[in-house]
C-alpha positions as CSV (number, residue, x, y, z in Angstrom):
1,M,101.7,121.9,137.0
2,P,98.1,120.7,137.4
3,R,97.4,117.4,139.2
4,Y,94.5,115.1,138.2
5,R,92.7,112.4,140.0
6,L,91.4,109.3,138.2
7,V,88.9,106.7,139.3
8,L,89.6,103.5,137.4
9,E,87.8,100.2,136.9
10,Y,89.7,97.2,135.6
11,D,89.6,93.5,135.0
12,G,93.0,92.3,136.5
13,T,92.9,88.9,134.7
14,A,95.3,89.9,131.9
15,F,97.6,92.1,134.1
16,A,100.6,91.3,136.3
17,G,99.1,93.6,138.9
18,W,99.1,97.4,139.3
19,Q,102.7,98.3,139.6
20,R,104.9,98.9,136.6
21,Q,107.3,96.1,135.8
22,D,109.8,95.3,133.1
23,N,108.7,93.1,130.2
24,T,105.1,92.6,131.4
25,N,101.8,94.3,131.2
26,T,100.5,96.1,134.3
27,V,97.6,98.5,134.9
28,Q,99.9,101.4,135.9
29,A,101.9,101.0,132.7
30,A,98.7,100.8,130.6
31,V,97.4,104.1,132.0
32,E,100.8,105.8,131.6
33,R,100.9,104.7,127.9
34,A,97.4,106.1,127.4
35,I,98.5,109.5,128.9
36,H,101.6,109.5,126.6
37,G,99.4,108.7,123.6
38,F,97.0,111.5,124.6
39,C,99.5,114.4,125.1
40,G,103.0,113.0,124.6
41,E,104.0,113.5,128.3
42,E,105.8,110.8,130.4
43,A,103.6,111.0,133.5
44,N,104.0,108.9,136.6
45,V,100.7,107.5,137.7
46,V,100.4,106.9,141.4
47,G,97.7,104.4,142.6
48,A,96.0,104.2,146.0
49,G,96.7,100.5,146.2
50,R,99.1,98.1,144.5
51,T,96.7,95.3,143.5
52,D,98.3,92.0,142.7
53,A,98.2,90.0,139.4
54,G,94.6,88.9,138.8
55,V,93.0,91.3,141.3
56,H,90.3,93.6,140.0
57,A,89.2,97.1,140.8
58,L,85.8,98.7,140.9
59,A,87.1,102.1,141.9
60,Q,90.9,102.3,142.1
61,V,92.1,105.9,142.6
62,A,95.2,107.3,141.0
63,H,96.8,110.7,140.4
64,F,99.3,112.2,137.9
65,D,100.7,115.6,136.9
66,L,100.7,117.2,133.5
67,Q,102.9,120.1,132.2
68,R,99.9,121.6,130.4
69,A,96.4,121.7,131.6
70,A,93.5,119.9,130.0
71,S,89.8,119.6,130.9
72,P,88.9,116.5,133.0
73,H,86.2,115.7,130.4
74,T,88.9,115.7,127.6
75,I,91.3,113.6,129.8
76,R,88.7,110.9,130.6
77,G,87.6,110.6,126.9
78,A,91.1,110.6,125.5
79,L,92.5,108.1,128.0
80,N,89.6,105.7,127.5
81,D,90.1,106.0,123.7
82,H,93.8,105.1,124.0
83,L,93.2,102.4,126.6
84,R,90.7,100.8,124.2
85,R,93.3,100.4,121.6
86,Q,95.9,98.7,123.8
87,A,96.6,95.1,124.4
88,P,95.3,92.9,126.1
89,G,92.1,94.3,124.5
90,P,89.1,96.7,124.9
91,R,87.6,97.6,128.2
92,H,90.2,95.9,130.4
93,V,90.9,99.3,132.0
94,V,88.5,102.2,131.9
95,V,88.5,105.7,133.4
96,L,85.3,106.2,135.3
97,S,86.0,109.8,136.2
98,A,88.8,112.5,136.0
99,E,89.1,115.7,137.9
100,E,91.6,118.3,138.8
101,V,92.8,118.3,142.4
102,P,95.1,120.4,144.6
103,P,98.8,119.6,144.3
104,E,98.9,118.3,147.8
105,F,96.5,115.5,147.0
106,H,98.1,112.1,146.9
107,A,96.2,109.0,145.9
108,R,98.0,106.7,148.3
109,F,99.0,108.9,151.3
110,S,95.9,111.0,151.4
111,A,93.6,108.0,151.6
112,T,92.0,107.4,155.0
113,G,90.4,104.0,154.2
114,R,90.2,101.2,151.7
115,H,87.3,98.8,151.1
116,Y,87.9,95.4,149.5
117,V,85.3,92.8,148.4
118,Y,86.1,89.1,148.0
119,R,83.6,87.0,146.0
120,I,83.2,83.3,146.4
121,A,81.0,81.4,143.9
122,N,79.6,78.6,146.1
123,R,78.1,76.1,143.8
124,V,78.7,72.7,142.2
125,A,78.5,73.8,138.5
126,P,81.7,75.3,137.0
127,L,81.8,79.0,136.2
128,A,81.2,80.5,132.8
129,L,80.5,84.2,133.0
130,E,82.2,84.5,136.4
131,R,85.3,82.6,135.6
132,D,88.4,84.6,136.7
133,R,86.0,87.0,138.6
134,A,85.2,84.8,141.6
135,W,86.7,81.9,143.6
136,H,84.8,78.7,142.8
137,V,84.3,76.7,146.0
138,L,82.1,73.5,145.7
139,P,81.4,72.4,149.3
140,P,78.5,74.3,150.8
141,L,79.7,77.2,153.0
142,D,78.1,78.3,156.3
143,D,78.3,82.0,155.8
144,Q,76.9,82.7,159.3
145,A,79.7,80.7,160.9
146,M,82.2,82.6,158.7
147,H,80.8,85.9,159.7
148,A,80.9,85.0,163.4
149,A,84.5,84.0,163.1
150,A,85.3,87.1,161.2
151,Q,84.3,89.3,164.1
152,R,87.3,87.8,166.1
153,L,89.6,89.6,163.7
154,I,88.1,93.1,163.9
155,G,90.2,95.7,165.7
156,K,93.9,96.4,166.1
157,H,96.0,93.3,165.9
158,D,99.3,91.9,164.9
159,F,98.3,90.3,161.6
160,T,101.6,88.4,161.0
161,T,99.6,85.2,160.4
162,F,97.7,86.8,157.6
163,R,100.5,88.6,155.7
164,S,102.6,87.4,152.8
165,V,106.2,86.5,153.6
166,Q,107.0,89.0,150.8
167,C,105.1,91.8,152.6
168,Q,107.3,94.9,152.8
169,A,105.2,96.8,155.4
170,K,107.3,98.0,158.3
171,S,104.8,96.7,160.9
172,P,102.3,93.8,160.9
173,V,100.0,95.7,163.2
174,K,96.9,96.9,161.4
175,T,93.4,98.0,162.5
176,L,90.6,96.1,160.7
177,D,87.5,98.3,160.9
178,M,85.1,95.9,159.3
179,L,85.1,92.3,158.2
180,A,81.7,90.9,157.2
181,V,80.5,87.8,155.4
182,S,77.1,87.5,153.7
183,R,75.4,85.2,151.2
184,H,73.7,86.4,148.0
185,G,72.3,83.4,146.3
186,D,75.2,81.2,145.2
187,E,77.7,84.0,146.1
188,V,79.4,84.3,149.5
189,R,80.8,87.8,149.8
190,L,83.5,88.9,152.2
191,E,83.9,92.7,152.8
192,A,86.9,94.2,154.6
193,A,87.6,97.8,155.5
194,A,90.7,99.4,157.0
195,R,93.0,102.4,156.6
196,S,95.5,100.0,154.9
197,F,96.2,96.3,154.5
198,L,99.2,94.0,154.5
199,H,100.2,92.2,151.4
200,N,97.8,89.3,150.7
201,Q,95.9,90.0,154.0
202,V,92.4,90.0,152.5
203,R,93.1,86.8,150.5
204,A,94.5,85.1,153.6
205,L,91.5,86.1,155.6
206,A,89.1,84.8,152.9
207,G,90.9,81.5,152.6
208,T,90.9,81.0,156.4
209,L,87.3,81.9,156.8
210,A,86.4,79.5,154.0
211,Q,87.8,76.8,156.2
212,V,85.3,77.8,158.8
213,G,82.5,77.8,156.3
214,E,83.4,74.2,155.3
215,G,83.4,73.2,159.0
216,K,87.1,72.4,159.1
217,W,87.9,75.3,161.4
218,S,86.0,76.9,164.3
219,A,86.0,80.5,165.4
220,D,88.4,79.6,168.2
221,D,90.8,78.2,165.6
222,V,90.7,81.6,163.9
223,T,91.6,83.3,167.2
224,K,94.4,80.9,167.8
225,A,95.8,81.5,164.3
226,L,95.7,85.2,164.9
227,E,97.4,84.9,168.3
228,A,100.1,82.6,166.9
229,R,101.6,85.5,164.8
230,D,103.0,82.8,162.5
231,R,102.3,82.6,158.8
232,A,102.3,78.8,159.1
233,A,99.2,79.0,161.3
234,C,97.1,80.6,158.5
235,G,94.6,78.8,156.4
236,P,95.1,78.7,152.6
237,T,95.4,82.0,150.8
238,A,92.4,82.5,148.5
239,P,93.2,83.0,144.8
240,P,93.4,86.6,143.4
241,V,90.4,86.1,141.0
242,G,87.8,86.9,143.7
243,L,89.4,90.1,145.0
244,Y,88.2,93.6,144.2
245,L,89.4,97.0,145.4
246,A,85.9,98.5,145.8
247,E,86.5,101.9,147.3
248,V,89.2,104.3,148.5
249,R,88.1,106.9,151.0
250,Y,89.4,110.4,151.7
251,E,88.8,112.7,154.6
252,R,88.2,116.0,152.9
253,P,86.7,117.0,149.6
254,I,89.5,116.7,147.0
255,A,88.2,119.0,144.2
256,S,90.4,122.0,143.5
C-alpha cells in the first residue's frame, strides 16, 4: 500500500480548522473528498499540525495511503482539480506538491520542527486585500521592544500561561527554538519555531507581545507572566486571521 506526502497551501478563512468535524467544512475533510473523487478510495489524511479555524498554511504537510499506486504528478493534478470544484470555492486549498514516501513516514510524528508566522497589519487605514489574512492593530507598535521581550521566552519553559484552557497536550513544557519580531513597512511579523507547540501558544505570544509593542507591558512583565504559569496572567490572545503554518521540518530525506 503506497504512502504519499502532500504539501498544502490554504486560506483558512472559510474552514473550521484542519481536523475533520461533523456538519462543518474542514481542510482535512476537503482533501479527503478530493481523494475520493479522484480514485474512489476513503483515505485518512493525516496532517502535521491541526490548525484552528481561520488559520492559514503556506506549507502544511500531510500523508495518506492508497490501495492502488498512482504517479505523484497525477495525484497533484487530480486533487487540485477536485478541490477547485468544492465549496467554499476555488483555490481555498491547493496541493503544492505530492510524492511517494516510505511507509514509516508520518506527517505528524516524523516532524522535527514547525515554523509559524504571525502577521500584524500595523496601520490606521482598514484592510482591504489583507482582510482575514492579518491582524489589524491601529496603535503604532515598537517592534524592537517586542523582539527584545520575545527573547525572554526562548528556551525550555513551562508555557502554561500561553496555552489554551482546552489544550490537550500532556505537558505544558515546550522548547521554543526561535521567537523573532521584525517590521516590514506597515507589517509587524512574528516568527516562531519549535518542535511542537501548545494549543493557541503562538497566538497567545503574539497578543502578549503586542501589549509590549503598545507600551502597556515591559519585557519584565512578559517574564513575570511566563513564571506565573497561570493562563490569567497572559495578555490577550491574538485572532487566528494573522497566523500561518509556514514550514514543517523533517530530519532525513523522505523520498522513497
